[in-house]
VMD Tcl script that builds the backbone (N, CA, C; Angstrom):
set m [mol new atoms 453]
animate dup $m
set s [atomselect $m all]
$s set {name element resname resid chain x y z} {
  {N N MET 1 A 142.325 39.350 152.380}
  {CA C MET 1 A 143.011 38.831 151.216}
  {C C MET 1 A 144.438 39.398 151.094}
  {N N ILE 2 A 144.567 40.697 151.414}
  {CA C ILE 2 A 145.888 41.334 151.362}
  {C C ILE 2 A 146.836 40.627 152.332}
  {N N LEU 3 A 146.332 40.313 153.533}
  {CA C LEU 3 A 147.146 39.631 154.527}
  {C C LEU 3 A 147.709 38.333 153.972}
  {N N ALA 4 A 146.861 37.519 153.387}
  {CA C ALA 4 A 147.286 36.209 152.879}
  {C C ALA 4 A 148.273 36.349 151.729}
  {N N ILE 5 A 148.030 37.277 150.829}
  {CA C ILE 5 A 148.903 37.445 149.659}
  {C C ILE 5 A 150.299 37.892 150.085}
  {N N ILE 6 A 150.361 38.918 150.936}
  {CA C ILE 6 A 151.666 39.427 151.369}
  {C C ILE 6 A 152.409 38.369 152.181}
  {N N ALA 7 A 151.722 37.733 153.111}
  {CA C ALA 7 A 152.374 36.698 153.914}
  {C C ALA 7 A 152.883 35.579 153.016}
  {N N PHE 8 A 152.090 35.160 152.029}
  {CA C PHE 8 A 152.490 34.092 151.120}
  {C C PHE 8 A 153.737 34.492 150.324}
  {N N VAL 9 A 153.769 35.704 149.811}
  {CA C VAL 9 A 154.924 36.174 149.040}
  {C C VAL 9 A 156.181 36.183 149.919}
  {N N VAL 10 A 156.064 36.655 151.151}
  {CA C VAL 10 A 157.211 36.665 152.064}
  {C C VAL 10 A 157.704 35.238 152.311}
  {N N ILE 11 A 156.781 34.322 152.584}
  {CA C ILE 11 A 157.155 32.930 152.852}
  {C C ILE 11 A 157.859 32.322 151.644}
  {N N VAL 12 A 157.316 32.524 150.452}
  {CA C VAL 12 A 157.921 31.949 149.247}
  {C C VAL 12 A 159.311 32.523 149.010}
  {N N LEU 13 A 159.460 33.847 149.078}
  {CA C LEU 13 A 160.782 34.466 148.878}
  {C C LEU 13 A 161.779 33.988 149.934}
  {N N ASP 14 A 161.331 33.945 151.168}
  {CA C ASP 14 A 162.194 33.516 152.260}
  {C C ASP 14 A 162.647 32.071 152.059}
  {N N GLN 15 A 161.714 31.181 151.817}
  {CA C GLN 15 A 162.060 29.768 151.682}
  {C C GLN 15 A 162.882 29.498 150.420}
  {N N PHE 16 A 162.599 30.222 149.346}
  {CA C PHE 16 A 163.375 30.040 148.109}
  {C C PHE 16 A 164.822 30.482 148.303}
  {N N THR 17 A 165.029 31.639 148.931}
  {CA C THR 17 A 166.405 32.109 149.136}
  {C C THR 17 A 167.153 31.179 150.083}
  {N N LYS 18 A 166.479 30.685 151.104}
  {CA C LYS 18 A 167.120 29.744 152.034}
  {C C LYS 18 A 167.456 28.430 151.331}
  {N N TYR 19 A 166.576 27.988 150.448}
  {CA C TYR 19 A 166.841 26.771 149.668}
  {C C TYR 19 A 168.104 26.959 148.816}
  {N N LEU 20 A 168.201 28.126 148.164}
  {CA C LEU 20 A 169.390 28.405 147.350}
  {C C LEU 20 A 170.663 28.362 148.195}
  {N N ILE 21 A 170.607 28.959 149.362}
  {CA C ILE 21 A 171.784 28.973 150.247}
  {C C ILE 21 A 172.136 27.556 150.670}
  {N N LYS 22 A 171.155 26.787 151.138}
  {CA C LYS 22 A 171.415 25.427 151.635}
  {C C LYS 22 A 171.928 24.495 150.547}
  {N N THR 23 A 171.510 24.703 149.303}
  {CA C THR 23 A 171.899 23.783 148.227}
  {C C THR 23 A 173.151 24.209 147.480}
  {N N THR 24 A 173.619 25.425 147.707}
  {CA C THR 24 A 174.807 25.886 146.971}
  {C C THR 24 A 175.990 26.230 147.869}
  {N N MET 25 A 175.764 26.271 149.178}
  {CA C MET 25 A 176.839 26.669 150.098}
  {C C MET 25 A 176.959 25.672 151.235}
  {N N SER 26 A 178.121 25.648 151.840}
  {CA C SER 26 A 178.359 24.856 153.041}
  {C C SER 26 A 178.173 25.764 154.254}
  {N N PRO 27 A 177.791 25.198 155.411}
  {CA C PRO 27 A 177.684 26.032 156.611}
  {C C PRO 27 A 178.981 26.798 156.874}
  {N N HIS 28 A 178.834 28.051 157.208}
  {CA C HIS 28 A 179.927 28.988 157.515}
  {C C HIS 28 A 180.683 29.464 156.276}
  {N N GLU 29 A 180.316 28.968 155.101}
  {CA C GLU 29 A 180.933 29.482 153.877}
  {C C GLU 29 A 180.473 30.917 153.678}
  {N N SER 30 A 181.365 31.763 153.207}
  {CA C SER 30 A 181.054 33.172 153.026}
  {C C SER 30 A 181.538 33.635 151.659}
  {N N ILE 31 A 180.664 34.305 150.940}
  {CA C ILE 31 A 180.997 34.832 149.616}
  {C C ILE 31 A 180.944 36.356 149.688}
  {N N PRO 32 A 182.083 37.019 149.488}
  {CA C PRO 32 A 182.064 38.484 149.534}
  {C C PRO 32 A 181.316 39.062 148.333}
  {N N VAL 33 A 180.397 39.961 148.617}
  {CA C VAL 33 A 179.717 40.722 147.563}
  {C C VAL 33 A 180.416 42.068 147.456}
  {N N ILE 34 A 180.606 42.717 148.600}
  {CA C ILE 34 A 181.437 43.918 148.722}
  {C C ILE 34 A 182.405 43.617 149.867}
  {N N GLU 35 A 183.641 43.371 149.538}
  {CA C GLU 35 A 184.646 42.894 150.498}
  {C C GLU 35 A 184.618 43.687 151.802}
  {N N ASN 36 A 184.524 42.962 152.921}
  {CA C ASN 36 A 184.514 43.502 154.278}
  {C C ASN 36 A 183.322 44.395 154.599}
  {N N ILE 37 A 182.337 44.455 153.701}
  {CA C ILE 37 A 181.135 45.239 153.959}
  {C C ILE 37 A 179.899 44.352 153.908}
  {N N PHE 38 A 179.722 43.619 152.808}
  {CA C PHE 38 A 178.545 42.767 152.655}
  {C C PHE 38 A 178.949 41.429 152.055}
  {N N HIS 39 A 178.598 40.361 152.762}
  {CA C HIS 39 A 178.890 38.996 152.324}
  {C C HIS 39 A 177.599 38.183 152.367}
  {N N ILE 40 A 177.544 37.131 151.588}
  {CA C ILE 40 A 176.532 36.095 151.736}
  {C C ILE 40 A 177.215 34.983 152.526}
  {N N THR 41 A 176.739 34.758 153.747}
  {CA C THR 41 A 177.361 33.804 154.657}
  {C C THR 41 A 176.289 32.844 155.168}
  {N N PHE 42 A 176.486 31.560 154.986}
  {CA C PHE 42 A 175.532 30.545 155.428}
  {C C PHE 42 A 175.733 30.275 156.922}
  {N N VAL 43 A 174.752 30.691 157.708}
  {CA C VAL 43 A 174.783 30.487 159.155}
  {C C VAL 43 A 173.558 29.671 159.561}
  {N N ARG 44 A 173.793 28.674 160.411}
  {CA C ARG 44 A 172.701 27.900 161.014}
  {C C ARG 44 A 172.417 28.500 162.391}
  {N N ASN 45 A 171.383 29.289 162.475}
  {CA C ASN 45 A 171.058 30.002 163.712}
  {C C ASN 45 A 170.108 29.148 164.560}
  {N N GLN 46 A 170.621 28.609 165.647}
  {CA C GLN 46 A 169.807 27.784 166.544}
  {C C GLN 46 A 169.165 28.602 167.646}
  {N N GLY 47 A 169.274 29.915 167.552}
  {CA C GLY 47 A 168.682 30.787 168.558}
  {C C GLY 47 A 167.693 31.750 167.921}
  {N N ALA 48 A 167.436 32.822 168.623}
  {CA C ALA 48 A 166.542 33.870 168.136}
  {C C ALA 48 A 167.400 35.081 167.753}
  {N N ALA 49 A 166.790 36.235 167.688}
  {CA C ALA 49 A 167.495 37.460 167.318}
  {C C ALA 49 A 168.725 37.670 168.197}
  {N N PHE 50 A 169.821 38.065 167.576}
  {CA C PHE 50 A 171.084 38.347 168.251}
  {C C PHE 50 A 171.631 37.123 168.988}
  {N N GLY 51 A 171.207 35.931 168.574}
  {CA C GLY 51 A 171.745 34.701 169.131}
  {C C GLY 51 A 171.212 34.314 170.504}
  {N N ILE 52 A 170.158 34.985 170.993}
  {CA C ILE 52 A 169.613 34.602 172.297}
  {C C ILE 52 A 168.840 33.295 172.192}
  {N N PHE 53 A 168.696 32.602 173.285}
  {CA C PHE 53 A 167.972 31.327 173.375}
  {C C PHE 53 A 168.573 30.247 172.471}
  {N N GLN 54 A 169.891 30.205 172.368}
  {CA C GLN 54 A 170.568 29.192 171.555}
  {C C GLN 54 A 170.164 27.785 171.985}
  {N N GLY 55 A 169.795 26.968 171.003}
  {CA C GLY 55 A 169.462 25.576 171.252}
  {C C GLY 55 A 168.104 25.351 171.887}
  {N N GLN 56 A 167.317 26.373 172.070}
  {CA C GLN 56 A 165.998 26.269 172.694}
  {C C GLN 56 A 164.913 26.135 171.619}
  {N N THR 57 A 165.066 25.172 170.726}
  {CA C THR 57 A 164.191 25.025 169.561}
  {C C THR 57 A 162.736 24.858 169.949}
  {N N ALA 58 A 162.427 23.960 170.886}
  {CA C ALA 58 A 161.030 23.723 171.279}
  {C C ALA 58 A 160.403 24.997 171.836}
  {N N PHE 59 A 161.143 25.710 172.670}
  {CA C PHE 59 A 160.654 26.967 173.228}
  {C C PHE 59 A 160.395 27.991 172.121}
  {N N LEU 60 A 161.350 28.129 171.193}
  {CA C LEU 60 A 161.199 29.102 170.105}
  {C C LEU 60 A 160.042 28.742 169.182}
  {N N ILE 61 A 159.815 27.450 168.943}
  {CA C ILE 61 A 158.666 27.024 168.138}
  {C C ILE 61 A 157.370 27.406 168.852}
  {N N ALA 62 A 157.291 27.124 170.141}
  {CA C ALA 62 A 156.083 27.444 170.908}
  {C C ALA 62 A 155.810 28.951 170.907}
  {N N VAL 63 A 156.837 29.739 171.154}
  {CA C VAL 63 A 156.670 31.196 171.165}
  {C C VAL 63 A 156.223 31.690 169.789}
  {N N THR 64 A 156.814 31.156 168.731}
  {CA C THR 64 A 156.450 31.580 167.378}
  {C C THR 64 A 155.000 31.229 167.063}
  {N N VAL 65 A 154.554 30.052 167.453}
  {CA C VAL 65 A 153.152 29.666 167.219}
  {C C VAL 65 A 152.219 30.626 167.962}
  {N N ILE 66 A 152.561 30.972 169.200}
  {CA C ILE 66 A 151.743 31.927 169.954}
  {C C ILE 66 A 151.713 33.286 169.255}
  {N N ILE 67 A 152.865 33.736 168.774}
  {CA C ILE 67 A 152.933 35.022 168.072}
  {C C ILE 67 A 152.090 34.978 166.798}
  {N N ILE 68 A 152.142 33.895 166.052}
  {CA C ILE 68 A 151.340 33.759 164.835}
  {C C ILE 68 A 149.853 33.840 165.175}
  {N N ILE 69 A 149.440 33.165 166.220}
  {CA C ILE 69 A 148.033 33.214 166.644}
  {C C ILE 69 A 147.651 34.638 167.035}
  {N N LEU 70 A 148.529 35.322 167.773}
  {CA C LEU 70 A 148.256 36.712 168.161}
  {C C LEU 70 A 148.172 37.636 166.953}
  {N N LEU 71 A 149.073 37.466 165.989}
  {CA C LEU 71 A 149.038 38.304 164.778}
  {C C LEU 71 A 147.723 38.122 164.034}
  {N N ILE 72 A 147.283 36.890 163.889}
  {CA C ILE 72 A 146.006 36.620 163.204}
  {C C ILE 72 A 144.848 37.201 164.021}
  {N N GLY 73 A 144.912 37.061 165.338}
  {CA C GLY 73 A 143.873 37.629 166.196}
  {C C GLY 73 A 143.786 39.138 166.094}
  {N N VAL 74 A 144.940 39.803 166.106}
  {CA C VAL 74 A 144.954 41.264 165.961}
  {C C VAL 74 A 144.375 41.658 164.611}
  {N N TYR 75 A 144.730 40.922 163.583}
  {CA C TYR 75 A 144.169 41.208 162.256}
  {C C TYR 75 A 142.645 41.119 162.286}
  {N N TRP 76 A 142.104 40.036 162.799}
  {CA C TRP 76 A 140.644 39.839 162.800}
  {C C TRP 76 A 139.921 40.843 163.684}
  {N N LYS 77 A 140.541 41.244 164.794}
  {CA C LYS 77 A 139.885 42.176 165.718}
  {C C LYS 77 A 140.037 43.635 165.316}
  {N N LEU 78 A 141.211 44.000 164.775}
  {CA C LEU 78 A 141.511 45.416 164.604}
  {C C LEU 78 A 141.866 45.865 163.193}
  {N N ALA 79 A 142.477 45.007 162.421}
  {CA C ALA 79 A 143.162 45.504 161.223}
  {C C ALA 79 A 142.432 45.262 159.911}
  {N N ARG 80 A 141.365 44.515 159.904}
  {CA C ARG 80 A 140.757 44.151 158.618}
  {C C ARG 80 A 140.337 45.359 157.782}
  {N N GLN 81 A 140.036 46.463 158.410}
  {CA C GLN 81 A 139.622 47.665 157.682}
  {C C GLN 81 A 140.751 48.683 157.524}
  {N N ASN 82 A 141.954 48.310 157.927}
  {CA C ASN 82 A 143.089 49.225 157.879}
  {C C ASN 82 A 144.208 48.565 157.072}
  {N N ASN 83 A 144.359 49.001 155.830}
  {CA C ASN 83 A 145.342 48.376 154.939}
  {C C ASN 83 A 146.779 48.530 155.416}
  {N N ILE 84 A 147.112 49.650 156.018}
  {CA C ILE 84 A 148.485 49.865 156.481}
  {C C ILE 84 A 148.805 48.889 157.609}
  {N N LEU 85 A 147.904 48.780 158.575}
  {CA C LEU 85 A 148.103 47.840 159.675}
  {C C LEU 85 A 148.124 46.405 159.158}
  {N N THR 86 A 147.274 46.106 158.198}
  {CA C THR 86 A 147.236 44.770 157.605}
  {C C THR 86 A 148.567 44.424 156.945}
  {N N ILE 87 A 149.150 45.364 156.220}
  {CA C ILE 87 A 150.439 45.123 155.569}
  {C C ILE 87 A 151.517 44.832 156.618}
  {N N GLY 88 A 151.563 45.618 157.675}
  {CA C GLY 88 A 152.538 45.386 158.729}
  {C C GLY 88 A 152.374 44.021 159.378}
  {N N LEU 89 A 151.140 43.651 159.674}
  {CA C LEU 89 A 150.878 42.339 160.277}
  {C C LEU 89 A 151.207 41.211 159.304}
  {N N ALA 90 A 150.902 41.406 158.034}
  {CA C ALA 90 A 151.183 40.374 157.019}
  {C C ALA 90 A 152.678 40.131 156.875}
  {N N LEU 91 A 153.473 41.186 156.901}
  {CA C LEU 91 A 154.926 41.033 156.828}
  {C C LEU 91 A 155.443 40.259 158.040}
  {N N GLN 92 A 154.941 40.605 159.217}
  {CA C GLN 92 A 155.348 39.886 160.420}
  {C C GLN 92 A 154.917 38.426 160.371}
  {N N LEU 93 A 153.697 38.185 159.910}
  {CA C LEU 93 A 153.174 36.821 159.815}
  {C C LEU 93 A 154.001 35.987 158.843}
  {N N GLY 94 A 154.267 36.518 157.659}
  {CA C GLY 94 A 155.075 35.798 156.674}
  {C C GLY 94 A 156.466 35.496 157.196}
  {N N GLY 95 A 157.085 36.460 157.860}
  {CA C GLY 95 A 158.412 36.246 158.423}
  {C C GLY 95 A 158.405 35.207 159.530}
  {N N ALA 96 A 157.405 35.275 160.386}
  {CA C ALA 96 A 157.315 34.304 161.485}
  {C C ALA 96 A 157.122 32.888 160.947}
  {N N VAL 97 A 156.253 32.738 159.959}
  {CA C VAL 97 A 156.011 31.409 159.376}
  {C C VAL 97 A 157.265 30.908 158.662}
  {N N GLY 98 A 157.963 31.787 157.949}
  {CA C GLY 98 A 159.195 31.391 157.260}
  {C C GLY 98 A 160.246 30.852 158.211}
  {N N ASN 99 A 160.468 31.561 159.317}
  {CA C ASN 99 A 161.460 31.088 160.281}
  {C C ASN 99 A 160.953 29.866 161.047}
  {N N LEU 100 A 159.647 29.803 161.304}
  {CA C LEU 100 A 159.073 28.634 161.968}
  {C C LEU 100 A 159.269 27.374 161.124}
  {N N ALA 101 A 159.075 27.495 159.829}
  {CA C ALA 101 A 159.266 26.341 158.933}
  {C C ALA 101 A 160.689 25.799 159.058}
  {N N ASP 102 A 161.668 26.690 159.125}
  {CA C ASP 102 A 163.068 26.258 159.300}
  {C C ASP 102 A 163.255 25.542 160.639}
  {N N ARG 103 A 162.748 26.134 161.699}
  {CA C ARG 103 A 162.929 25.535 163.030}
  {C C ARG 103 A 162.313 24.140 163.097}
  {N N ILE 104 A 161.139 23.974 162.501}
  {CA C ILE 104 A 160.470 22.675 162.524}
  {C C ILE 104 A 161.242 21.659 161.684}
  {N N ARG 105 A 161.690 22.059 160.501}
  {CA C ARG 105 A 162.370 21.122 159.600}
  {C C ARG 105 A 163.814 20.842 159.978}
  {N N PHE 106 A 164.545 21.869 160.404}
  {CA C PHE 106 A 165.997 21.724 160.584}
  {C C PHE 106 A 166.480 21.920 162.016}
  {N N SER 107 A 165.639 22.426 162.906}
  {CA C SER 107 A 166.020 22.813 164.278}
  {C C SER 107 A 166.935 24.032 164.298}
  {N N TYR 108 A 166.982 24.750 163.218}
  {CA C TYR 108 A 167.718 26.012 163.136}
  {C C TYR 108 A 167.122 26.847 162.013}
  {N N VAL 109 A 167.468 28.125 161.996}
  {CA C VAL 109 A 167.024 29.042 160.946}
  {C C VAL 109 A 168.217 29.330 160.041}
  {N N VAL 110 A 167.981 29.300 158.739}
  {CA C VAL 110 A 169.025 29.615 157.766}
  {C C VAL 110 A 169.133 31.137 157.652}
  {N N ASP 111 A 170.290 31.677 157.984}
  {CA C ASP 111 A 170.580 33.103 157.838}
  {C C ASP 111 A 171.716 33.255 156.831}
  {N N PHE 112 A 171.746 34.407 156.139}
  {CA C PHE 112 A 172.785 34.543 155.106}
  {C C PHE 112 A 173.181 35.969 154.756}
  {N N PHE 113 A 172.379 36.981 155.051}
  {CA C PHE 113 A 172.793 38.363 154.774}
  {C C PHE 113 A 173.765 38.783 155.867}
  {N N ASP 114 A 174.985 39.103 155.494}
  {CA C ASP 114 A 176.043 39.363 156.463}
  {C C ASP 114 A 176.696 40.714 156.165}
  {N N PHE 115 A 176.369 41.715 156.992}
  {CA C PHE 115 A 176.955 43.039 156.826}
  {C C PHE 115 A 178.168 43.268 157.725}
  {N N ARG 116 A 178.638 42.200 158.371}
  {CA C ARG 116 A 179.873 42.203 159.147}
  {C C ARG 116 A 179.817 43.040 160.419}
  {N N VAL 117 A 178.880 43.947 160.572}
  {CA C VAL 117 A 178.769 44.738 161.791}
  {C C VAL 117 A 177.454 44.447 162.503}
  {N N TRP 118 A 176.708 43.495 162.009}
  {CA C TRP 118 A 175.386 43.159 162.520}
  {C C TRP 118 A 175.237 41.645 162.432}
  {N N PRO 119 A 174.428 41.034 163.289}
  {CA C PRO 119 A 174.223 39.580 163.151}
  {C C PRO 119 A 173.666 39.218 161.768}
  {N N VAL 120 A 174.003 38.046 161.295}
  {CA C VAL 120 A 173.562 37.562 159.984}
  {C C VAL 120 A 172.048 37.334 160.042}
  {N N PHE 121 A 171.334 37.666 158.950}
  {CA C PHE 121 A 169.875 37.592 158.958}
  {C C PHE 121 A 169.358 37.099 157.612}
  {N N ASN 122 A 168.027 37.063 157.442}
  {CA C ASN 122 A 167.407 36.520 156.237}
  {C C ASN 122 A 166.195 37.345 155.825}
  {N N ILE 123 A 165.502 36.914 154.777}
  {CA C ILE 123 A 164.318 37.625 154.264}
  {C C ILE 123 A 163.222 37.699 155.329}
  {N N ALA 124 A 162.995 36.588 156.035}
  {CA C ALA 124 A 161.957 36.577 157.074}
  {C C ALA 124 A 162.244 37.643 158.128}
  {N N ASP 125 A 163.496 37.759 158.535}
  {CA C ASP 125 A 163.875 38.759 159.538}
  {C C ASP 125 A 163.615 40.174 159.027}
  {N N ILE 126 A 163.933 40.415 157.768}
  {CA C ILE 126 A 163.685 41.730 157.165}
  {C C ILE 126 A 162.193 42.037 157.187}
  {N N ALA 127 A 161.375 41.060 156.800}
  {CA C ALA 127 A 159.923 41.252 156.765}
  {C C ALA 127 A 159.388 41.550 158.165}
  {N N ILE 128 A 159.877 40.822 159.162}
  {CA C ILE 128 A 159.417 41.048 160.533}
  {C C ILE 128 A 159.762 42.459 160.992}
  {N N VAL 129 A 160.983 42.892 160.763}
  {CA C VAL 129 A 161.406 44.228 161.202}
  {C C VAL 129 A 160.603 45.313 160.491}
  {N N ILE 130 A 160.436 45.194 159.186}
  {CA C ILE 130 A 159.646 46.190 158.448}
  {C C ILE 130 A 158.196 46.174 158.934}
  {N N GLY 131 A 157.655 44.979 159.175}
  {CA C GLY 131 A 156.288 44.868 159.683}
  {C C GLY 131 A 156.123 45.534 161.032}
  {N N VAL 132 A 157.072 45.330 161.927}
  {CA C VAL 132 A 157.014 45.967 163.250}
  {C C VAL 132 A 157.076 47.490 163.111}
  {N N ILE 133 A 157.943 47.985 162.240}
  {CA C ILE 133 A 158.055 49.437 162.021}
  {C C ILE 133 A 156.738 49.997 161.499}
  {N N ILE 134 A 156.117 49.318 160.539}
  {CA C ILE 134 A 154.840 49.783 159.978}
  {C C ILE 134 A 153.756 49.807 161.051}
  {N N VAL 135 A 153.656 48.738 161.836}
  {CA C VAL 135 A 152.632 48.687 162.883}
  {C C VAL 135 A 152.894 49.773 163.929}
  {N N ALA 136 A 154.137 49.925 164.349}
  {CA C ALA 136 A 154.466 50.965 165.333}
  {C C ALA 136 A 154.150 52.348 164.785}
  {N N TRP 137 A 154.516 52.587 163.546}
  {CA C TRP 137 A 154.213 53.883 162.915}
  {C C TRP 137 A 152.710 54.106 162.875}
  {N N GLN 138 A 151.971 53.105 162.478}
  {CA C GLN 138 A 150.521 53.223 162.382}
  {C C GLN 138 A 149.901 53.533 163.741}
  {N N ILE 139 A 150.392 52.882 164.779}
  {CA C ILE 139 A 149.827 53.062 166.121}
  {C C ILE 139 A 150.278 54.376 166.751}
  {N N LEU 140 A 151.564 54.700 166.630}
  {CA C LEU 140 A 152.111 55.853 167.340}
  {C C LEU 140 A 152.009 57.166 166.580}
  {N N VAL 141 A 152.259 57.136 165.290}
  {CA C VAL 141 A 152.331 58.371 164.520}
  {C C VAL 141 A 151.007 58.706 163.845}
  {N N TRP 142 A 150.292 57.682 163.414}
  {CA C TRP 142 A 149.083 57.912 162.637}
  {C C TRP 142 A 147.940 57.072 163.213}
  {N N PRO 143 A 147.617 57.261 164.510}
  {CA C PRO 143 A 146.691 56.356 165.190}
  {C C PRO 143 A 145.283 56.327 164.610}
  {N N GLU 144 A 144.845 57.412 163.989}
  {CA C GLU 144 A 143.492 57.418 163.446}
  {C C GLU 144 A 143.460 57.051 161.965}
  {N N GLY 145 A 144.598 56.787 161.387}
  {CA C GLY 145 A 144.651 56.428 159.972}
  {C C GLY 145 A 144.567 57.660 159.093}
  {N N PRO 146 A 144.596 57.448 157.780}
  {CA C PRO 146 A 144.549 58.587 156.862}
  {C C PRO 146 A 143.204 59.282 156.904}
  {N N LYS 147 A 143.240 60.591 156.762}
  {CA C LYS 147 A 142.015 61.370 156.714}
  {C C LYS 147 A 141.894 62.004 155.343}
  {N N GLU 148 A 140.686 62.019 154.846}
  {CA C GLU 148 A 140.467 62.662 153.539}
  {C C GLU 148 A 140.515 64.165 153.714}
  {N N LYS 149 A 141.090 64.812 152.738}
  {CA C LYS 149 A 141.128 66.277 152.757}
  {C C LYS 149 A 139.771 66.820 152.364}
  {N N VAL 150 A 139.362 67.860 153.042}
  {CA C VAL 150 A 138.110 68.530 152.698}
  {C C VAL 150 A 138.465 69.834 152.032}
  {N N GLY 151 A 137.810 70.086 150.905}
  {CA C GLY 151 A 138.001 71.373 150.288}
  {C C GLY 151 A 138.739 71.314 149.075}
}
mol reanalyze $m
mol bondsrecalc $m
mol representation Tube
mol addrep $m
């Protein structure tokens, strides 16, 4: 249940913010929030992270569907009893579905957070990165999960 709720919240926030950008801004329009540091910039990203695979929409859709299936599989096999791992997977799942929805509908992903020193990104991207960090932390740093204190 936690997986579905978190993924749903990520998808709704992601799609709502992208809707706001698409309906209030023109492509490449940029609104400074903090001049030369942080802008809201409407970018149509036809590639993946850091602009790789530009114009490869069908390939990116296929890869995303495979990743979504793998995330759900990992949840069912390993994470159902581990809330931390579930949260990480749910964030990744919500982000993947959010960006997949854009690729299917528009053949590009709507990006808008622009820190001027990093590629422009969106809520789905943030969720995916945080989810990956949580899963990596859970696997590498805390592989056995939390232990109750005795005494």
